[in-house]
Every structure is written in C-alpha cells, then in structure tokens.
C-alpha positions as CSV (number, residue, x, y, z in Angstrom):
1,X,108.2,70.8,115.6
2,X,107.3,74.3,114.5
3,X,104.3,74.3,112.2
4,X,102.5,76.9,110.1
5,X,99.5,75.4,108.3
6,X,99.8,76.0,104.5
7,X,103.6,76.7,104.6
8,X,106.6,74.5,104.0
9,X,109.5,75.8,106.1
10,X,113.1,74.9,105.7
11,X,116.0,76.4,107.6
12,X,119.7,76.6,106.6
13,X,122.0,76.0,109.5
14,X,125.7,76.5,109.5
15,X,128.6,78.4,111.0
16,X,129.6,81.8,109.6
17,X,131.5,81.4,106.4
18,X,129.9,78.1,105.5
19,X,128.2,79.6,102.4
20,X,124.5,79.7,103.5
21,X,123.7,82.9,101.7
22,X,125.6,81.9,98.5
23,X,123.7,78.6,98.5
24,X,120.4,80.5,98.9
25,X,121.3,82.7,96.0
26,X,121.7,79.7,93.8
27,X,118.7,77.7,95.1
28,X,116.1,80.5,94.8
29,X,116.1,80.9,91.0
30,X,116.1,77.1,90.6
31,X,113.1,76.7,92.9
32,X,111.3,79.6,91.3
33,X,111.9,78.0,87.9
34,X,109.9,75.0,89.1
35,X,107.0,77.4,89.7
36,X,107.3,77.7,93.4
37,X,106.6,80.9,95.3
38,X,109.6,81.3,97.5
39,X,110.0,83.6,100.6
40,X,113.1,84.1,102.7
41,X,113.4,85.1,106.3
42,X,116.8,86.2,107.5
43,X,117.7,86.7,111.1
44,X,120.7,88.7,112.2
45,X,122.3,89.5,115.6
46,X,123.7,92.7,114.2
47,X,122.1,96.1,114.1
48,X,120.9,96.9,110.6
49,X,119.1,99.5,108.6
50,X,117.9,99.1,105.0
51,X,116.9,102.8,104.8
52,X,119.1,105.6,103.6
53,X,119.9,108.8,105.7
54,X,118.2,111.8,104.2
55,X,115.4,109.9,102.5
56,X,111.8,110.9,103.4
57,X,111.2,107.5,105.0
58,X,114.4,107.8,107.1
59,X,113.4,111.3,108.3
60,X,109.9,110.0,109.2
61,X,111.3,107.2,111.3
62,X,113.8,109.6,113.0
63,X,110.8,111.9,113.7
64,X,109.2,109.0,115.7
65,X,107.1,107.0,113.4
66,X,106.8,103.4,114.7
67,X,106.1,102.0,111.2
68,X,106.8,103.4,107.8
69,X,105.6,101.7,104.6
70,X,107.0,102.5,101.2
71,X,105.1,101.3,98.2
72,X,105.2,101.5,94.4
73,X,104.1,99.5,91.4
74,X,107.1,97.2,91.8
75,X,107.5,96.5,95.5
76,X,106.5,97.6,99.0
77,X,108.5,97.6,102.2
78,X,107.3,97.9,105.8
79,X,109.9,99.1,108.3
80,X,109.0,98.8,112.0
81,X,111.0,100.3,114.9
82,X,110.9,97.8,117.7
83,X,112.2,100.2,120.3
84,X,111.2,98.5,123.6
85,X,109.1,95.8,122.0
86,X,110.3,92.2,121.9
87,X,111.8,90.8,118.7
88,X,109.1,89.0,116.7
89,X,109.3,85.2,116.8
90,X,109.8,83.1,113.7
91,X,106.1,82.1,113.8
92,X,105.1,85.8,113.9
93,X,107.4,86.6,111.0
94,X,105.9,83.8,108.9
95,X,102.4,85.0,109.7
96,X,103.3,88.4,108.1
97,X,104.2,86.8,104.8
98,X,101.9,86.5,101.8
99,X,100.9,83.0,100.8
100,X,103.8,81.0,99.4
101,X,105.0,77.5,98.7
102,X,108.3,77.5,100.5
103,X,109.8,79.7,103.2
104,X,113.6,79.5,103.4
105,X,115.0,80.6,106.8
106,X,118.5,81.7,107.4
107,X,119.9,82.5,110.9
108,X,117.4,80.9,113.3
109,X,119.9,78.2,114.4
110,X,117.8,77.0,117.3
111,X,114.4,77.1,115.6
112,X,112.4,73.9,115.8
113,X,112.1,73.5,112.0
114,X,113.6,71.1,109.4
115,X,117.0,72.3,108.3
116,X,119.8,71.7,105.8
117,X,123.2,71.8,107.4
118,X,125.6,73.9,105.3
119,X,129.2,72.9,105.9
120,X,132.6,73.8,104.4
121,X,135.7,71.9,105.3
122,X,137.8,75.1,105.2
123,X,136.0,76.5,108.3
124,X,137.3,73.5,110.4
125,X,134.0,73.5,112.4
126,X,132.4,70.2,113.5
127,X,129.1,69.0,112.0
128,X,125.9,70.2,113.6
129,X,123.8,67.2,112.8
130,X,125.2,65.4,115.8
131,X,123.5,67.9,118.2
132,X,120.5,69.0,116.1
133,X,118.0,66.2,115.3
134,X,116.0,68.6,113.1
135,X,118.7,68.5,110.4
136,X,117.4,66.5,107.4
137,X,120.5,66.6,105.1
138,X,124.1,67.8,105.0
139,X,125.2,70.1,102.2
140,X,129.0,70.2,102.0
141,X,132.1,70.5,99.9
142,X,133.8,67.7,101.8
143,X,134.3,64.2,100.4
144,X,132.7,62.0,103.0
145,X,133.8,58.3,103.0
146,X,132.1,57.4,106.3
147,X,128.5,56.2,106.3
148,X,126.4,59.0,107.7
149,X,122.8,58.7,109.0
150,X,121.6,61.6,106.7
151,X,121.7,62.3,102.9
152,X,124.9,64.2,101.9
153,X,124.6,66.7,99.1
154,X,127.3,68.5,97.1
155,X,127.3,72.3,97.9
156,X,128.6,72.9,94.4
157,X,125.6,71.1,92.8
158,X,122.7,73.4,93.7
159,X,120.4,71.7,91.2
160,X,120.7,68.5,93.2
161,X,120.0,70.4,96.4
162,X,116.9,72.0,94.9
163,X,115.7,68.5,93.7
164,X,116.1,67.2,97.3
165,X,114.0,70.0,98.7
166,X,111.2,69.4,96.2
167,X,111.2,65.7,96.7
168,X,111.3,66.1,100.5
169,X,108.2,68.2,100.7
170,X,106.4,66.3,98.0
171,X,106.9,63.1,100.0
172,X,105.8,64.6,103.3
173,X,102.9,66.7,102.2
174,X,99.8,64.6,102.7
175,X,97.6,67.0,100.8
176,X,99.7,66.7,97.6
177,X,98.6,64.4,94.8
178,X,100.7,63.6,91.8
179,X,99.8,61.2,89.1
180,X,101.4,60.3,85.7
181,X,99.2,60.4,82.7
182,X,99.8,59.8,79.0
183,X,102.0,62.0,76.9
184,X,104.7,62.8,79.4
185,X,102.2,65.0,81.4
186,X,101.3,65.0,85.0
187,X,98.7,66.6,87.2
188,X,99.3,68.0,90.6
189,X,96.9,69.9,92.9
190,X,98.8,72.5,94.8
191,X,98.5,71.7,98.5
192,X,97.3,74.4,100.8
193,X,96.2,76.6,97.9
194,X,92.5,75.7,97.2
195,X,92.2,78.8,95.1
196,X,94.5,77.3,92.4
197,X,93.1,74.9,89.9
198,X,94.8,71.7,88.9
199,X,97.3,72.5,86.2
200,X,99.0,70.3,83.6
201,X,102.7,70.2,84.1
202,X,105.7,68.7,82.4
203,X,107.4,65.8,84.1
204,X,111.1,66.6,84.3
205,X,112.3,63.5,86.1
206,X,110.6,60.6,87.7
207,X,111.7,59.3,91.1
208,X,110.1,55.9,91.0
209,X,109.0,53.4,88.3
210,X,105.8,52.5,89.9
211,X,103.2,55.0,88.7
212,X,101.1,54.6,91.8
213,X,104.0,55.8,93.9
214,X,105.7,58.1,91.5
215,X,107.5,61.2,92.8
216,X,108.2,63.7,90.0
217,X,110.1,66.9,89.8
218,X,107.8,69.3,88.0
219,X,108.0,72.4,86.0
220,X,105.0,74.5,85.6
221,X,103.9,75.7,82.2
222,X,103.8,79.4,82.9
223,X,101.8,80.1,79.7
224,X,98.9,77.8,80.7
225,X,95.8,79.5,82.1
226,X,94.3,78.2,85.3
C-alpha cells in the first residue's frame, strides 16, 4: 500500500459521470469545517493548460521557460513544462505538497491507496470494489438490498461521507489520541504535526459509549490560541 509518512491519503474511484468532482466539492468544505487542512491532487489524461494566452506567464513559457511561478499575497502557482520528462508519480506529487491532514486524490484509478468508490446507477457501470481490494466504502445513489462486504454511503448525504472519512482515519492512525474530559470537551493531539500543541475541541458526536475507546467527530475552536 502506498504510504507517505505524515499524510492521510484517500482516493475517489469511479467511472466518468459518477459524480467524483461534485462529491469532492461538497466534502471539502465539510472537512475544512472540522479544522482539517485538505489538499487535492487531480490526474487527467487530457491535455490541459491553466494559463491564459497573452499573459506574461504564458509568454514566458512559450519562450522556453521550463518552470514559471506566479505568486501574490493570496496564492502562488508553479507551472512546469514536462516536455520529454516523465509524468510525476503520485508519491512525487504528494512530496511537493505543503503539510496537510488529508490528501484527496481524483483520477489515479490504479493507485495503491485507500479509495472510496463513487457510483451512480444511471451510468449502468458495474461496481469496482469487486476488482479493487483497496476500496474501503461505496458512495452511491442506488438503493442496495444485498449484503455487501463494504460500508455503503449515500452520495446525496455528504455529511455522512465526511464523518466516515474522519472516523476511518481516526481509527487507523496509531499516533492519534482522543480522550473525553468533563464539560463536553475533548483533547486531541494532531498526529504527524509535532509543531502543533494539544488543543481543546468541542465533541460533536461520540462514536462509542466507552470513554476508553471513544471515537469522536471533532470541530476545532478556531478562536483558541495554540
């Protein structure tokens, strides 16, 4: 299984038209609202260009610059012309990201990472989980009556999907610790980020009654100082 220390990586797998991008658009603000730093890597088989003809950066690339960086007080973008170079691997792409809590990946269908299968009945495509053991749950609009070996989530309930993601990585992250304390508060040490102090957070929903094994969905108090 693909592994990048300090990063939680989750792919979205599905045929074209299944709604992967739409689901991502709904998931990202929900995850960010829980205080997570979210990054997205999108792979495409099509030729693309985010630049605009006539702009300085476009002209500089046309003149032969291999890399052009545009930066301002709000954002920065690095554009690299691969030309005869090999396409960067998913691991190389992750290595270029700033530290974050969750990397959502769209388009690397064969990547050796945990994935959610996004499925819409209208596409008439078969499920992918039968041929991809890395799929950890199915997100679909189809009413499933058969017993499946994986969790099935409603594609029209993005909050439930976001909660599944948070619970999944809280349960599998051995460096995370979460304990319930009095007053409806909880403390959690952010795994993989030793620079961050333990913060007091609000417990939104408990996933178990036994405090020793409680899994909680959390929401950071953004006004609290570290």
